[in-house]
C-alpha positions in Angstrom: -10.5 0.3 23.3 -12.0 -1.8 20.6 -9.6 -4.5 19.3 -10.3 -7.7 17.3 -9.3 -10.7 19.7 -8.1 -12.8 16.6 -6.0 -10.1 15.4 -4.5 -9.5 19.0 -3.8 -13.3 19.3 -2.1 -13.4 15.9 0.1 -10.5 16.8 1.1 -12.0 20.3 1.8 -15.4 18.7 4.1 -13.9 15.8 1.8 -15.6 13.5 2.4 -14.4 9.8 -1.0 -13.2 8.5 -2.8 -10.7 6.2 -4.9 -8.1 7.8 -7.5 -6.3 5.5 -8.3 -2.9 6.6 -12.0 -2.6 7.5 -11.9 1.2 6.9 -10.7 1.2 3.3 -12.9 3.2 1.2 -13.4 3.4 -2.5 -12.0 6.9 -4.0 -11.5 8.6 -7.2 -8.1 10.0 -7.9 -7.1 13.2 -6.0 -10.3 12.9 -3.9 -10.1 12.1 0.0 -10.5 13.7 3.1 -6.7 14.3 3.9 -5.6 17.8 4.5 -2.8 17.2 2.0 -3.5 17.3 -1.8 -2.0 16.5 -5.1 -0.9 20.2 -5.3 1.4 19.4 -2.4 2.7 16.6 -3.9 3.5 18.5 -7.2 5.1 21.3 -4.9 7.4 18.8 -3.5 8.5 17.6 -7.0 9.1 21.3 -8.1 11.3 22.0 -5.2 13.4 18.8 -5.8 13.7 19.9 -9.5 15.2 23.3 -8.4 17.6 21.5 -6.3 18.9 19.2 -9.0 21.7 21.3 -10.3 23.0 21.6 -6.6 22.4 17.8 -5.9 24.4 17.2 -9.2 27.2 19.3 -8.1 27.6 17.7 -4.8 27.1 14.1 -5.8 28.9 13.4 -9.2 27.4 10.1 -9.4 24.0 12.0 -10.3 25.6 13.3 -13.4 23.6 11.1 -15.8 20.1 11.9 -14.1 20.9 15.6 -13.8 20.7 15.5 -10.2 17.2 13.7 -9.9 17.5 11.0 -7.4 15.2 8.2 -8.6 15.3 4.2 -9.1 14.5 1.9 -11.9 11.3 0.1 -12.3 12.4 -3.6 -13.0 10.5 -6.6 -14.8 10.8 -9.4 -12.8 9.3 -12.6 -14.5 12.2 -14.9 -13.3 11.4 -14.0 -9.5 7.6 -14.4 -10.3 8.4 -17.9 -11.6 10.4 -18.8 -8.5 7.6 -17.6 -6.2 5.3 -19.8 -8.2 7.5 -22.7 -8.5 8.7 -22.6 -5.0 5.4 -21.8 -3.0 1.8 -22.5 -3.3 1.7 -20.9 -6.8 -1.5 -19.3 -8.1 0.4 -15.8 -8.6 -1.2 -14.0 -11.6 -0.3 -10.9 -13.5 3.2 -9.2 -14.0 5.8 -8.8 -11.2 7.8 -5.6 -11.1 10.5 -4.6 -8.7 10.8 -0.8 -7.8 14.5 -0.6 -7.2 14.7 1.8 -4.2 17.6 -0.4 -2.8 19.6 1.3 -5.6 18.7 4.9 -4.9 22.0 6.9 -4.8 23.5 9.0 -2.0 21.6 6.8 0.8 20.9 3.6 -0.8 17.3 3.3 0.5 13.9 4.7 0.1 14.9 7.2 2.8 16.8 9.1 0.0 13.4 10.5 -0.9 11.9 11.9 2.1 15.2 12.3 4.3 16.9 14.3 1.7 13.8 16.3 0.8 13.4 17.5 4.3 16.9 18.8 4.8 16.6 20.6 1.3 13.3 22.2 2.6 15.3 23.6 5.9 18.2 24.7 3.6 15.8 26.5 1.2 14.0 28.2 4.0 17.3 29.4 5.6 18.8 30.6 2.1 15.6 32.6 1.3 15.4 34.1 4.7 18.8 35.3 4.6 18.6 36.5 0.8 21.1 34.1 -0.5 18.7 33.4 -3.4 15.4 33.6 -4.9 13.1 30.7 -6.3 14.4 31.6 -9.7 18.0 31.3 -8.7 20.2 28.7 -9.8 20.4 26.6 -6.7 24.1 25.7 -7.3 24.7 29.0 -5.5 24.0 27.0 -2.3 27.4 25.2 -2.8 29.5 28.4 -2.1 31.2 29.5 0.9 28.7 32.1 2.0 25.9 29.3 2.0 28.0 26.9 3.8 28.9 29.3 6.4 25.4 29.9 7.1 24.5 26.1 7.2 27.4 25.3 9.4 25.6 27.6 12.2 23.0 25.0 12.4 22.6 21.3 13.6 20.4 18.9 12.0 19.3 16.0 14.3 17.4 12.9 13.5 16.7 9.5 15.2 17.0 6.4 13.4 17.3 2.6 13.2 19.7 3.1 10.4 18.6 4.2 6.8 16.9 7.5 7.6 20.2 8.3 9.5 22.1 7.6 6.6 20.0 9.8 4.3 19.9 12.6 6.6 23.5 12.6 7.8 24.9 12.2 4.3 22.9 15.1 2.6 23.4 17.5 5.7 27.1 17.0 5.8 27.2 17.6 2.2 25.5 20.9 2.3 27.7 22.0 5.4 25.3 21.3 8.4 26.6 20.0 11.5 24.6 16.7 11.9 23.7 14.5 15.0 22.3 11.2 14.3 20.6 9.3 17.2 20.9 5.5 16.5 18.7 3.0 18.4 19.9 -0.3 19.6 18.6 -1.8 16.4 20.9 0.1 14.0 23.6 -1.9 12.1 27.3 -1.0 13.0 28.2 -0.6 9.5 25.6 2.2 8.9 27.0 4.0 11.9 30.6 3.7 10.6 29.5 5.0 7.2 28.1 8.0 8.8 31.0 8.7 10.8 33.1 8.6 7.9 31.3 11.5 6.5 31.8 13.6 9.6 28.5 12.9 11.0 28.2 12.7 14.9 26.5 9.4 15.8 24.9 9.1 19.2 24.4 5.5 20.1 21.5 4.4 22.4 20.9 1.1 24.2 17.3 1.3 23.9 14.8 1.1 20.9 13.8 3.5 18.3 11.0 5.4 20.2 13.7 6.0 22.9 16.2 7.3 20.4 13.4 9.7 19.1 12.6 11.2 22.5 16.3 11.6 23.0 16.6 13.5 19.8 13.9 15.6 20.4 15.2 16.7 24.0 18.4 17.5 22.5 17.0 19.6 19.7 15.0 21.6 22.2 17.9 22.8 24.1 19.7 24.2 21.1 18.0 27.3 19.2 20.3 26.5 16.1 19.0 22.8 15.7 16.5 21.4 13.3 15.1 18.0 14.2 13.6 15.7 11.4 10.7 14.0 13.2 10.3 10.6 11.5 6.9 10.2 13.5 5.3 13.6 12.5 6.9 15.2 9.7 4.8 16.2 6.8 8.0 17.3 4.9 9.2 13.8 5.2 5.9 12.4 4.1 5.6 14.7 1.0 9.2 13.9 -0.2 8.4 10.0 -0.2 5.1 10.9 -2.1 6.9 12.2 -5.2 7.6 8.7 -5.9 4.2 8.2 -7.2 4.5 10.9 -9.9 7.6 9.3 -11.2 6.2 5.8 -11.0 3.3 6.9 -13.1 5.7 8.2 -15.6 7.7 5.0 -15.6 4.7 3.0 -16.0 3.3 5.0 -18.9 7.0 4.7 -20.5 6.6 0.8 -20.4 3.1 0.9 -21.9 1.5 -0.2 -18.7 -2.1 0.8 -18.0 -3.7 1.3 -14.6 -7.5 1.4 -14.7 -10.6 -0.5 -13.5 -9.6 -3.5 -15.7 -5.9 -3.4 -15.0 -5.4 -3.3 -11.3 -2.1 -2.2 -9.6 -1.0 -3.9 -6.5 1.9 -2.4 -4.5 3.8 -4.0 -1.5 5.9 -1.6 0.7 7.9 -2.5 3.8 6.9 -0.5 6.7 8.7 0.7 10.0 7.4 3.8 11.5 5.3 4.5 8.5 6.3 7.5 6.8 8.0 6.4 3.7 5.3 3.8 2.8 2.5 6.2 3.8 4.0 8.9 1.7 4.3 6.6 -1.2 0.6 5.2 -0.8 -0.9 8.7 -0.4 0.8 9.8 -3.8 -0.3 6.5 -5.6 -4.0 7.1 -4.4 -3.9 10.5 -5.4 -3.0 9.3 -9.1 -5.2 6.1 -9.2 -7.5 6.2 -6.6 -9.2 2.8 -5.8 -7.5 1.1 -9.1 -4.3 0.9 -7.0 -4.2 -1.6 -3.9 -1.5 -0.7 -1.3 -0.2 -3.1 1.3 2.4 -2.7 3.9 4.8 -5.4 5.0 5.9 -5.7 8.6 8.0 -8.3 10.6 6.2 -10.5 12.9 8.1 -9.1 15.8 7.4 -5.3 15.0 4.0 -4.9 13.4 3.6 -1.5 14.9 1.4 0.1 12.2 -0.8 -3.1 11.9 -1.2 -2.7 15.8 -1.9 0.9 15.6 -4.5 0.7 12.8 -6.3 -2.4 14.1 -6.8 -0.4 17.5 -7.4 2.8 15.9 -4.5 3.9 17.7 -6.5 3.9 21.0 -4.4 3.5 24.2 -1.1 4.3 22.4 -0.1 0.8 22.3 3.4 -0.4 21.3 4.2 -4.0 20.4 5.7 -4.6 23.7 2.2 -4.2 25.0 1.2 -7.5 23.3 4.3 -9.5 24.2 6.8 -8.7 21.5 10.2 -7.6 21.7 11.2 -6.1 18.3 13.8 -8.9 17.8 14.1 -8.7 14.0 17.0 -8.7 11.5 15.0 -6.2 9.6 16.6 -3.1 11.2 14.8 -0.7 9.0 11.4 -2.2 10.1 12.4 -2.6 13.9 9.8 0.1 15.3 7.8 -0.6 18.2 5.2 2.4 17.9 3.8 3.5 14.4 3.3 7.2 13.5 -0.2 8.0 14.3 0.0 10.9 11.9 0.6 8.5 9.0 -1.8 5.9 10.4 -4.7 8.2 10.5 -3.9 9.5 6.8 -3.8 5.7 5.8 -7.2 4.9 7.5 -9.4 5.0 4.5 -6.5 4.5 1.8 -4.4 1.4 2.9 -5.8 -1.9 1.7 -3.9 -3.9 4.3 -0.8 -5.0 6.2 0.7 -8.4 6.3 3.5 -9.8 8.7 6.4 -11.9 7.8 9.0 -13.8 9.8 12.6 -13.1 9.5 13.4 -16.5 7.8 11.2 -15.7 4.9 13.1 -12.4 4.4 16.3 -14.2 3.9 14.7 -16.7 1.6 13.5 -13.8 -0.7 16.8 -12.2 -0.5 18.5 -15.1 -1.7 16.0 -15.9 -4.5 16.2 -12.4 -5.7 19.8 -12.6 -6.1 19.7 -16.0 -7.8 17.0 -14.9 -10.2 17.6 -11.3 -10.9 21.2 -10.4 -9.5 19.8 -7.9 -7.2 21.2 -7.5 -3.7 19.1 -6.2 -1.1 18.9 -6.1 2.7 16.5 -8.3 4.7 13.8 -5.5 5.6 13.7 -4.6 1.7 12.4 -8.3 0.9 9.5 -8.1 3.0 7.2 -7.0 0.2 7.4 -10.2 -1.6 5.1 -12.0 1.0 2.4 -9.7 -0.2 1.9 -11.8 -3.4 1.7 -15.0 -1.4 -1.0 -13.2 1.0 -3.1 -12.1 -1.8 -3.5 -15.1 -3.9 -3.0 -17.8 -1.4 -4.8 -16.8 1.8 -8.5 -16.6 2.7 -8.3 -12.9 3.6 -6.6 -12.3 0.3 -9.0 -14.2 -1.7 -11.8 -12.4 0.2 -10.3 -9.2 -0.7 -10.1 -9.8 -4.5 -13.7 -11.1 -4.5 -15.4 -8.2 -2.6 -13.6 -5.7 -4.7 -14.5 -7.4 -8.0 -11.1 -8.3 -8.9 -11.0 -11.9 -9.5 -11.6 -11.9 -13.3 -9.1 -9.0 -13.8 -6.1 -10.4 -11.9 -4.5 -11.9 -15.1 -4.0 -8.3 -16.1 -2.8 -7.1 -12.8 0.6 -5.5 -12.2 2.2 -6.2 -8.9 5.0 -3.9 -7.6 7.4 -5.0 -4.8 9.3 -2.1 -3.3 12.7 -3.1 -2.5 13.6 -0.3 0.1 17.1 -0.7 0.8 20.6 -2.6 0.4 23.1 -1.4 -2.2 25.5 -0.1 0.4 25.3 -3.4 2.6 28.9 -4.3 3.0 30.0 -7.5 1.2 30.6 -9.4 4.4 27.3 -8.6 5.7 25.5 -9.5 2.5 27.4 -12.8 2.3 25.9 -13.6 5.7 22.3 -12.9 4.7 22.9 -14.7 1.6 24.3 -17.8 3.0 21.3 -18.0 5.6 18.9 -17.6 2.7 20.5 -20.2 0.9 20.4 -22.6 3.9 16.8 -22.0 4.5 16.0 -22.3 0.8 17.5 -25.7 0.8 14.9 -27.0 3.2 11.8 -25.0 2.1 10.9 -22.0 0.4 7.5 -21.0 1.8 
């Protein structure tokens, strides 16, 4: 197994750092070696559009968006000023927040892929049972006949929290039976929210990987079950990728150009990898090498960095390098990354940075202070990416070798806030207070 000893030491020592992907290649939009294509992303968006009338009917809060589940792109000059004033500074360009923490139904980025996969399964069943055609109004799937069909099936998923909320909420709304296997990292409030929606929650005293294994075994025993495999699902992946098409329209609507002279940097928190991988895949299909995508992981759970840096040789988990997945970032608390996603990211992902939990609370606090946005700790991880690009040796090397130094003033930076709007007030108050206390000492 070939593994950089310096990277291994930093991971083992829980040292925050920026890893630059040595396999990154310059590509043109829509051209890479992946078996998936822009046509697959467009097909996924078309499916979501077909389901929009049904989603609008099931979830009245989507009346204004006509059943489209999407988040705002928010300018964040105040947060950028805070980052510069309370840290090393030097950050150039414009900062934006992709506010997936406000996504309806599930309150996180998992509302994209998770809901999409369940809709794929529902469509498959409905077509096979002659309940509709692709030209039908999909509101028909809210009727008693469809719900009776769906009630014969159980949707299963394993989760640290947010994917379970997404899968559980949409499955129950459609009439499926649902079983969510929650790992030890899952927050109690997320379990209770699922139970209130009639979802069966199976609690595990072990980590995410073991919960996935248990979910798979349960699904194999039931011929009327459907297991959403967060590690290996192309449906999930493509559901997340649709975000890129919508982001393109949002940027166009704000007059933002992405080209060789106006680079786009995107920073996305990463757990097992499906959500940030799908988004990155879509972005690279649209903008090629003019978009620079970075994942953010906790220093206690850098599973994708470990996987990609080792080329997934040896099936390593973070336990193998002395870590314990002891992090408040429950959405990122994963010991082994998806090899499927990691392999797709091999030539597309610019790099991965790791961040300590204390920094998450500081960013969470500062974001509420500057922009009045409430997120959960894992969703704050992306802000460290700006520090890494502008204030580390690795970041400065990256911009230099990619001929970006004279373009950074006109760069746009998007931090993807991946979850948080459903966090109970008492839980958020704890996060906020911890961030406030930490910020009273130092910010960076």
